C-alpha positions as CSV (number, residue, x, y, z in Angstrom):
1,M,233.4,189.6,98.1
2,N,230.9,187.9,95.6
3,N,234.0,186.4,93.6
4,N,235.5,185.0,96.8
5,R,232.1,183.3,97.6
6,K,232.0,182.1,94.1
7,R,235.4,180.5,94.3
8,D,234.6,179.2,97.7
9,G,231.6,177.5,96.3
10,Q,233.5,176.1,93.5
11,S,236.2,174.7,95.7
12,T,233.6,173.1,98.0
13,G,231.6,171.6,94.8
14,H,235.0,170.4,93.5
15,L,236.0,168.5,96.8
16,L,232.4,167.3,97.2
17,G,232.5,165.8,93.5
18,K,236.0,164.3,94.1
19,R,234.6,162.6,97.1
20,I,231.6,161.3,95.7
21,G,233.7,160.0,92.7
22,F,236.1,158.1,94.9
23,L,233.1,156.8,96.9
24,L,231.7,155.5,93.7
25,L,234.9,153.9,92.4
26,F,235.5,152.3,95.7
27,A,231.9,150.8,95.9
28,I,232.4,149.4,92.3
29,L,235.9,147.9,93.2
30,M,234.4,146.6,96.6
31,Y,231.6,144.9,94.8
32,L,233.8,143.1,92.2
33,F,236.5,142.0,94.6
34,F,233.8,140.8,97.2
35,Y,232.1,138.7,94.4
36,L,235.6,137.2,93.5
37,Y,236.6,136.4,97.1
38,Y,233.2,135.0,98.0
39,R,233.2,132.6,95.2
40,Q,236.9,131.9,96.1
41,I,235.7,130.9,99.6
42,Q,233.2,128.7,98.5
43,G,235.2,126.9,96.2
44,G,233.3,124.0,94.4
45,G,235.8,123.3,91.5
46,I,235.9,126.7,90.2
47,Y,237.2,130.1,91.4
48,H,240.5,128.4,92.4
49,S,242.4,130.1,95.1
50,D,244.7,129.5,98.2
51,L,242.0,131.0,100.3
52,P,239.9,127.7,101.2
53,A,243.3,126.2,102.2
54,H,244.5,128.9,104.3
55,I,241.1,129.1,106.2
56,A,241.3,125.6,106.9
57,A,244.6,125.8,108.2
58,A,243.8,128.8,110.4
59,L,240.6,126.8,111.8
60,N,243.0,124.0,112.6
61,R,245.4,126.4,114.2
62,E,248.2,125.5,111.7
63,G,248.4,128.8,109.9
64,Y,251.8,130.6,109.6
65,S,250.3,134.0,108.7
66,M,249.0,136.7,110.9
67,L,246.1,136.8,108.6
68,S,245.2,133.4,110.0
69,I,243.9,135.2,113.1
70,I,241.2,136.9,110.9
71,Y,240.2,133.7,109.3
72,Y,240.0,132.1,112.7
73,I,237.9,135.0,114.3
74,V,235.6,135.7,111.5
75,K,233.2,132.5,110.9
76,D,230.9,134.2,108.5
77,I,232.2,134.0,104.9
78,R,230.3,136.9,103.8
79,L,231.8,139.0,106.3
80,L,235.3,137.6,105.6
81,A,234.9,138.4,101.9
82,V,233.8,141.9,103.0
83,I,236.9,142.5,104.8
84,L,239.4,141.1,102.2
85,A,237.4,143.0,99.5
86,A,237.7,146.4,101.4
87,V,241.5,145.9,101.7
88,S,241.9,145.1,98.0
89,A,239.5,147.9,96.9
90,S,241.7,150.3,98.9
91,L,244.9,149.4,96.9
92,P,244.5,152.2,94.2
93,F,244.0,154.8,96.8
94,I,246.7,153.6,99.0
95,I,249.2,153.7,95.8
96,M,247.8,157.2,94.9
97,L,248.4,158.5,98.4
98,V,252.2,156.9,98.3
99,L,252.8,158.6,95.0
100,K,251.5,162.0,96.1
101,N,253.4,161.9,99.3
102,G,256.8,161.0,97.6
103,L,256.2,163.5,94.6
104,E,255.4,166.5,96.9
105,K,258.4,165.8,99.2
106,R,260.3,166.3,95.8
107,E,258.5,169.5,95.0
108,C,256.4,167.8,92.2
109,F,252.6,168.3,92.2
110,F,249.9,166.4,90.2
111,S,246.3,166.3,90.2
112,W,244.4,163.6,92.0
113,R,243.2,162.4,88.5
114,I,246.6,161.6,87.3
115,L,247.5,159.9,90.4
116,F,244.6,157.9,90.7
117,F,244.7,156.7,87.1
118,C,248.5,155.7,88.1
119,G,246.9,154.0,91.2
120,I,244.4,151.8,89.0
121,C,247.1,151.0,86.3
122,L,249.6,149.8,89.2
123,T,246.7,147.8,91.0
124,F,245.6,145.7,88.1
125,L,249.3,145.2,86.9
126,A,250.0,142.2,84.7
127,E,252.5,141.1,81.9
128,I,251.6,142.7,78.7
129,Y,249.6,139.9,76.7
130,I,251.2,139.6,73.2
131,P,249.6,136.7,71.1
132,V,252.3,133.9,70.2
133,L,255.1,136.2,71.4
134,A,254.1,136.3,75.1
135,P,250.7,134.6,75.1
136,F,250.3,134.4,79.1
137,F,248.8,136.4,81.7
138,Y,250.1,134.7,84.7
139,S,252.3,131.7,83.8
140,F,256.1,132.7,83.6
141,T,255.2,136.3,84.6
142,T,257.4,138.6,86.9
143,V,254.9,141.1,87.6
144,T,251.2,139.9,87.1
145,Q,249.4,140.6,90.5
146,P,247.7,137.5,91.7
147,W,244.3,137.8,93.3
148,H,244.1,134.2,94.5
149,N,246.5,134.7,97.5
150,Q,245.3,137.1,100.1
151,T,248.4,137.0,102.3
152,Y,250.4,138.3,99.4
153,I,247.9,141.2,98.9
154,F,248.2,142.2,102.5
155,M,251.9,141.9,102.7
156,K,252.4,144.2,99.7
157,I,250.2,146.8,101.3
158,F,252.3,146.9,104.6
159,S,255.5,146.6,102.6
160,L,254.6,150.1,101.1
161,G,254.5,151.5,104.6
162,V,258.0,149.8,105.2
163,L,259.5,151.4,102.2
164,M,258.1,154.9,103.0
165,I,259.4,155.1,106.6
166,Y,262.8,153.4,105.1
167,E,263.3,156.1,102.8
168,K,262.8,158.7,105.4
169,I,265.3,157.3,107.9
170,N,267.6,156.5,105.1
171,K,268.0,160.1,104.3
172,C,269.8,161.0,107.7
173,Y,270.3,157.7,109.6
174,T,274.1,158.3,109.6
175,E,273.6,161.4,111.7
176,K,270.5,160.5,113.7
177,I,267.6,157.9,113.7
178,G,264.6,159.1,115.7
179,G,263.3,156.6,118.1
180,K,259.8,157.2,116.9
181,D,260.8,156.4,113.3
182,W,262.9,153.4,114.5
183,I,259.9,151.8,116.2
184,I,257.4,152.5,113.4
185,F,260.1,150.8,111.1
186,A,260.5,147.9,113.2
187,V,256.6,147.5,113.7
188,L,255.8,147.7,110.2
189,L,258.5,145.2,109.1
190,T,257.3,142.8,111.8
191,I,253.9,142.9,110.8
192,T,254.8,142.7,107.0
193,N,256.8,139.4,107.8
194,A,254.1,138.1,110.1
195,I,251.7,138.3,107.1
196,K,254.0,136.8,104.6
197,P,257.9,136.5,104.8
198,N,258.7,137.0,101.1
199,F,259.1,140.8,101.2
200,I,262.0,140.6,103.9
201,L,264.0,138.1,101.6
202,F,264.6,141.0,99.0
203,F,264.4,143.8,101.2
204,A,266.8,142.8,103.9
205,P,269.7,142.1,101.4
206,M,269.1,145.5,99.6
207,M,269.3,147.3,102.8
208,L,272.5,145.3,103.9
209,I,274.1,146.3,100.6
210,Y,273.6,149.9,101.3
211,L,274.6,149.7,104.8
212,I,277.8,148.1,104.0
213,A,278.4,150.6,101.1
214,D,277.7,153.4,103.6
215,F,280.1,151.9,106.4
216,I,282.8,151.8,103.7
217,R,282.3,155.2,102.4
218,E,282.2,156.8,106.0
219,K,285.4,154.6,106.8
220,G,283.4,152.9,109.7
221,K,282.8,156.3,111.4
222,N,278.8,155.5,111.4
223,V,279.1,152.0,112.6
224,I,276.7,152.5,115.6
225,Q,274.0,154.1,113.4
226,C,274.4,151.2,110.7
227,I,273.8,148.7,113.6
228,K,270.9,150.7,115.1
229,F,269.2,151.0,111.6
230,G,269.7,147.2,110.8
231,S,268.6,146.2,114.2
232,A,265.2,146.9,113.2
233,V,265.4,144.3,110.7
234,L,266.7,141.7,113.3
235,V,263.8,142.6,115.6
236,S,261.4,141.8,112.8
237,L,263.0,138.6,112.0
238,A,261.7,137.0,115.3
239,I,258.5,136.0,113.8
240,C,260.1,134.4,110.9
241,L,261.6,131.9,113.2
242,Y,257.9,130.7,114.2
243,Q,256.9,130.7,110.6
244,S,259.8,128.5,109.6
245,Q,258.8,125.9,112.2
246,V,255.3,125.9,110.7
247,L,256.4,125.8,107.0
248,F,259.4,123.7,107.4
249,P,259.0,121.3,110.6
250,S,262.1,119.5,111.7
251,D,260.2,116.3,111.5
252,G,258.9,116.8,108.0
253,D,259.9,116.5,104.5
254,S,259.6,120.1,103.5
255,G,262.8,122.3,103.1
256,A,264.5,124.8,100.7
257,I,267.5,124.0,98.3
258,I,269.4,126.0,95.9
259,S,269.0,124.7,92.2
260,F,269.8,126.3,88.8
261,E,267.5,124.2,86.6
262,L,264.8,126.9,86.4
263,L,267.4,129.4,85.6
264,K,268.9,127.3,83.0
265,Q,265.5,126.6,81.5
266,I,264.8,130.3,81.0
267,I,268.3,131.3,79.8
268,S,268.0,128.4,77.2
269,S,264.6,129.5,76.0
270,P,264.4,132.8,73.7
271,Q,260.6,133.1,74.3
272,L,261.1,132.9,78.3
273,I,263.9,135.5,77.9
274,W,261.6,137.7,75.8
275,I,258.7,137.3,78.2
276,N,260.8,138.3,81.2
277,I,261.7,141.5,79.3
278,V,258.2,142.0,78.2
279,C,257.1,142.3,82.0
280,I,259.4,145.2,82.5
281,L,259.1,147.4,79.5
282,F,257.8,150.2,81.3
283,P,260.4,150.3,84.1
284,I,263.1,150.0,81.2
285,C,261.9,153.0,79.4
286,V,261.4,154.9,82.5
287,L,265.2,154.0,83.6
288,T,266.4,154.9,80.0
289,L,264.5,158.2,80.2
290,S,265.8,158.9,83.9
291,V,269.5,158.2,82.8
292,K,269.1,160.4,79.6
293,Q,267.9,163.3,81.9
294,K,270.6,162.8,84.5
295,M,268.0,162.1,87.3
296,F,268.8,158.5,87.9
297,R,271.2,159.1,90.8
298,K,269.0,161.7,92.4
299,N,266.3,159.3,93.1
300,G,268.0,156.6,95.2
301,M,264.7,154.6,95.7
302,L,264.5,153.7,91.9
303,I,268.0,152.2,92.2
304,K,267.1,150.3,95.2
305,A,263.8,149.0,93.6
306,W,265.8,147.7,90.6
307,I,268.2,146.0,93.0
308,M,265.2,144.5,95.1
309,Y,263.9,143.2,91.9
310,F,267.1,141.6,90.7
311,I,267.4,140.1,94.0
312,A,263.9,138.7,94.2
313,W,264.1,137.3,90.6
314,M,267.4,135.4,91.3
315,E,265.8,134.1,94.5
316,A,262.6,132.9,92.5
317,R,264.8,131.2,89.8
318,C,267.5,129.8,92.2
319,I,265.8,128.8,95.3
320,C,263.0,126.1,95.5
321,E,261.2,124.0,98.1
322,T,261.2,120.3,98.6
323,G,258.8,117.8,99.8
324,P,255.1,118.6,99.7
325,R,255.5,122.2,98.8
326,A,258.0,121.3,96.1
327,N,255.6,122.6,93.2
328,D,254.1,125.6,94.9
329,G,256.6,128.2,93.9
330,N,256.5,130.0,97.0
331,F,259.6,131.9,96.5
332,G,257.9,133.5,93.5
333,W,255.8,135.9,95.8
334,G,258.7,138.0,96.4
335,M,259.5,138.4,92.7
336,L,255.8,139.4,91.9
337,A,256.1,141.9,94.9
338,A,259.5,143.3,93.7
339,G,258.4,143.7,90.2
340,W,255.2,145.6,91.5
341,I,257.3,147.9,93.7
342,L,259.7,148.5,91.0
343,Y,256.6,149.7,88.8
344,I,255.4,152.0,91.5
345,Y,258.9,153.6,91.9
346,S,259.5,153.7,88.1
347,C,256.0,155.5,87.9
348,R,256.9,157.9,90.6
349,E,260.4,158.7,88.6
350,A,258.4,159.1,85.3
351,L,256.2,161.6,86.8
352,E,259.1,163.6,88.3
353,V,261.2,163.6,85.3
354,F,258.0,164.9,83.2
355,Y,257.4,167.5,85.9
356,K,261.0,168.9,86.2
357,R,262.5,168.3,82.8
358,R,259.9,168.1,80.2
359,E,261.0,171.5,78.8
360,K,264.3,170.1,78.0
361,F,263.1,166.9,76.3
362,S,264.3,166.0,72.9
363,V,262.5,164.0,70.3
364,A,263.9,160.7,71.7
365,D,262.9,161.6,75.2
366,W,259.2,162.4,74.1
367,I,259.3,159.0,72.4
368,L,260.5,157.2,75.5
369,G,257.9,159.1,77.4
370,V,255.1,158.2,75.1
371,L,256.4,154.5,75.0
372,S,256.4,154.4,78.9
373,L,252.8,155.6,79.1
374,V,251.9,153.0,76.4
375,F,253.4,150.1,78.3
376,L,251.8,151.2,81.5
377,I,248.2,151.3,80.0
378,L,248.9,148.0,78.0
379,S,250.0,146.3,81.5
380,A,246.9,147.6,83.1
381,I,244.5,146.4,80.3
382,S,246.2,142.9,80.4
383,G,245.7,143.0,84.0
384,L,242.0,144.0,83.8
385,V,241.6,141.2,81.2
386,Y,243.1,138.6,83.6
387,F,241.1,139.9,86.5
388,S,238.1,139.5,84.2
389,I,239.0,135.9,83.5
390,L,239.1,135.4,87.4
391,L,235.6,136.7,87.8
392,R,234.4,134.2,85.2
393,G,235.8,131.4,87.4
394,D,238.7,130.4,85.1
395,S,242.0,129.2,86.4
396,Y,244.3,132.0,87.5
397,F,247.2,130.0,85.9
398,C,247.0,131.0,82.5
């Protein structure tokens, strides 16, 4: 009995220590984000951000994002900075829970320390800075997480919820789709689109590809289920009609065209090609390891993440805006989000492969595993350095 009491005491103490640790980490992150966002709202020539323009548009009732409602209602800039900071500070914890949920469903169990470490790395994600070879933090990147656009930050958080419920439905939708799951899926998609419509631009094509593939494989027997599943996407697009009118008014000069000039520029530049490769060194190593261990086909979400990244990359390189928004690069938000998602599912895949197959690792497998960890840590270090640059008030475009 004394031993049981001792174990219970240790367990309670461990749980209390974990909670205190999380609270301290959250408080530190909260302070850093509050400082950054408060300075961004103030403006004044430094701490450049899209935030002042978005707030001004919201106050004039010209905002396209659901986040404009918050900007319109909350007048005090300190309170607004607190709200935005709380959301951003929650990111590593949300990522940790997403990883935990996905891994435990696949019977893989890791300590909260490992998962939170991954959450921090994936929060402060950036292109690996390499002097001369890849001397950028944000310019030309495909994965660096921007902290100057809060609609993007909110969008990517809700996109994780979309992907989680999508993964759940996708496993059994050809037989049955629960009404509750369909509603949650449609609502989360609608909210994500309402915040920023970039996620749907690469998610919907990926989903359509798989629906068509399933339709062909089942020889059309699942047509009703395919339509039912896809209808959630159509419902969520209703909000995009309003947003298109705000962003591209019929009586304005703004629009979107297909252009291959940027793609030609990248293909013709060895340095830009190298930079695009550097951005995804971690996912490449994980993909190679997964294929070698014959687990790639078992994790459909990793394949889907790569497809979404390719779609978003091509959209960012081949679709551009015209008129006043021509130089804003707004189709690039999807590429950054897809790159972030690719890192998350690559991280989940790496943990699963290690958990289930490490006893079968060859020397080459261990080298790939170590390289994967090194590249993930280097990406996080670069991201933290980039974040510190922003905290000093330097330009985010560097």
